[in-house]
C-alpha positions, 0 to 999 in steps of 0.5 A: 083126125078121122082122115089120118092113116098110119104108115104100116111097118111091113114086118114080112118085107123087112124079115124077107130082106133079113132072110135073104142076107142070112141065106147068103151067109149060110150059102157061104158057110156051105160052100166054104166049110161044107157045113150049115147051121142047125136049129132044133125046135122042140114043141110039146103038145098041140097048142094052136099058137105054138103050132103056128109059130113052130111051122113058121120057124121050120119053113124059114129054116128051109128057106135060108138053108139052115138045117131044121131038127124037128122034135115033137113030143106029146103033151104028157111027156115027163120033165125028165124025158124033155130034159134028156132030149135037151141034153141030147141036142146039147151034145149034137155038134150039128145043132147050133141053136135050140129052141123049146117052144113056150108055154110048156104043159103045167106039169113041167117047170119051164125054168128047169128046162130052159136052164138045161139048154147050153147057153151057147145054143140058147138062140131064143135068149131065154136061158136064165143067165141070158135073161139076167144079163139083159136085166143088168146095167152094163152087162150084155147077154150072149143072145137077145130074145128074138121078139124084142130084138125083132121089134128094135130091128123093125124100128131101125130099118124103118128109120124110126128112132126111139131115143128120147120118145115115150108114149105116156098114159094108157092111150095112143098119142098122135104120131106114135109108133105102135109095135104090137107084140100080142098074139091071140088065136080066135075062132074063125070058121072062114079060115081053113085052120078054124082060127085066126091070129090077132094082136093086142091092139085094136088095129083099125082104131089105132091106125087113125091115130098112130104114125106107124103101126105093125099088123098082126099077123105080118108084123113082129111075128116074121121078125121074131123068126128072122132074129131066131135064124140070125142068132142061129147063124151067128152060132154056126159061124163060131169057131168050134162049130166049124173046126175045133182043131183050129182053136189053137191057131190064134187067140182072138181078142174080141168083146171082153172089154166091150161087154164086161163079160165073165171069163166063161161067157167071154170065152164063148163070145170069142169063139162065136166071132173068130172066123176060121178057114179050114184050108189054110196050113200055116208053116210050123203050126201056129201063125206068127202074130207077134212082133218081128226083129228088124231095124227102122229102115227095113220096116219102112221099106217093107211098106213100099210094097203096099205103096207101089200096089196102091200107086199103080192101082189108083193111077192106072184105074184113074188115068190108064197109066202108072208109075212108069209114065210119072216117076219111072225112077222110083220103080228102080228097074222093077217090072211093070204091073200085070193087067192094070188098066183104066177103069170106067169111072164116073167123074167124081170117083175118077178125080178122087183116085187120081188125087190118091194116085199122086199122093202115093207117088208122094209117099214113095218119094218120101220113103225113098229120099229118107231111107232108100228104095227097093225095086218095084216087085211084080204086081198082079192087078189083072181082072183075073186076080181080082176075080179070084180074090172075090170068089174066095171072099164070097165062098163060091165062083161068081158068074160072070167073073168079078171085073174091078175095072168094069164100073165105078162100084166094082172099082170101089169094092176093089179099092176096099181090098187094098189100102186098109192093109197098108193102114193097119201095117203102119199102125203096127209099125209105129210102136217098133220104130226107134228113131224120132225121124222114123216115127215122124215119117210113118205117122205122117204117111199113116194120116193120109192112108187113114184118110184115103181109107175113110173116103173109100169106106164112106163112098161104099157105105153110101151104097151099102144096100145096093146090089152089085150087079149081076150078083145077088150080093149087096155092097155091105155083104161084099165088104163083110166077105172081104174083111172076113177073108183077110181075117182068115188069111192073117189068122190073128183074130178079128182086125178087119170089119165090113162097113156094117157090123153087129152092134157088139162090134160097133162104136160103144155097142150103139152103132151098126155103121162101121165107116171107120173100122176100129177095136172096142175102144175105137182104136185102129187095129194093127198088123205085123209084116207076116200077117200082111204078107199072108193077106196080100199073097192070098195064101195064108202063108208068108213063105208062099207068094201069090195074089198081088205079088206072084214072085213075092214082096220086095225088101229085106223083110219080105225076102227073108220069109221067102228064103225060109220057104 
């Protein structure tokens, strides 16, 4: 037993990874909206431990690009003056998160002060309503307190599960994971500050028994700060903090059933999670998120636009040639795609997408033989078009420009852009079909489209934390950016999610993996033809073509919107 040495859980390293992720998101917000999240840290007096943590928090804000509002008040400040300062910060639109460093002097009632913080800015998770919901079964706080949230993140990112495991008794058992949340300042003349921080656990002795352990400092502390930044970022990404005027444009339907929230908190949650783009100008005010009037034939033929797109991208990427070399009659005289070329794929991925390409040829045949076809619309599958899409998703110009045909990973990310739109289109079509034969056809097509999308997302999830070279952006981040862009363009709430999501968007609020994107009941999202056109045109406007369809889509539905431009 004496030779045993615990594995050190490096809170500094894990926190730095999270800070890098946050910095990327803040950079996106800054480039896209010209705003960054703001965190106000209020400290009263000069306690050594409080000063230490406040300094860490302010430094961390600067590192990730979050604006720091530093409020330093004297020990003798009155409770009324402190509350007045909190009210001032509540009213400041540039402040998205407020933290009052505890403990407060004895003459100030902490609960009174914490209650006065706007709940939507309570990024420390100490508002009585947040604490109360945390303690209630079946309820979900708006924010989880940063220290326990950081502890769980430490365990999760270290691959340690706590389900079904308990450390019984007052002593550490062999093989236990020890997360030391204690912080104690003890005198140390050798330190420049005159003190050093230690935890509640005898670190040297615990290392001889535990399998995993966090040091103090360098364990939970950095994670507490990282979670504070993460909570602040989530507020900064919310609807009203970016552009309140967009709140009328489309009601998001997120979180109510999943968290069983009361109406007030439900409204706040919706605002936090509905992403907006402030450069989109929908025609005639609010976007059309409801059903359209069309017969079965027009609805199914509308899907040919996406089937042509997928067929050409998959076939050209895998084989170097497309529909004109395989079934030219299906194109009905439509122009060949722009810029499609063979991708530099590894053998496995090449075989997968060759199969997918031939499946799309089958889909075209199934639709054409049952309801008739349409001329293939002009498709832009050039590297330049994909580069523009990825720039828009990232929020800044990538250098060098993104090339979907460069390698396997780039091609997989490019395929993430396309098939899912067709999948949710079929889901949205089925309830509006009247004929049994139409329902049978679309359901059968949907089954294969869903399978293709699942394979693509699985291949990407396997490489989720890999950096996409030469960009300092991970695969998971890119999928999140692309999904966010599609939600923004469609303007009808969240119907698209990356391969890793916050727990409140994961399956039963228990998973952050998101290999199959679905709503709170794990049911597929649905989109209407106008939503789809806004996305694939890249304009956020079903009347204005662009993106993959420079001249617009084909068929009666797509052409009808162009006539109204």
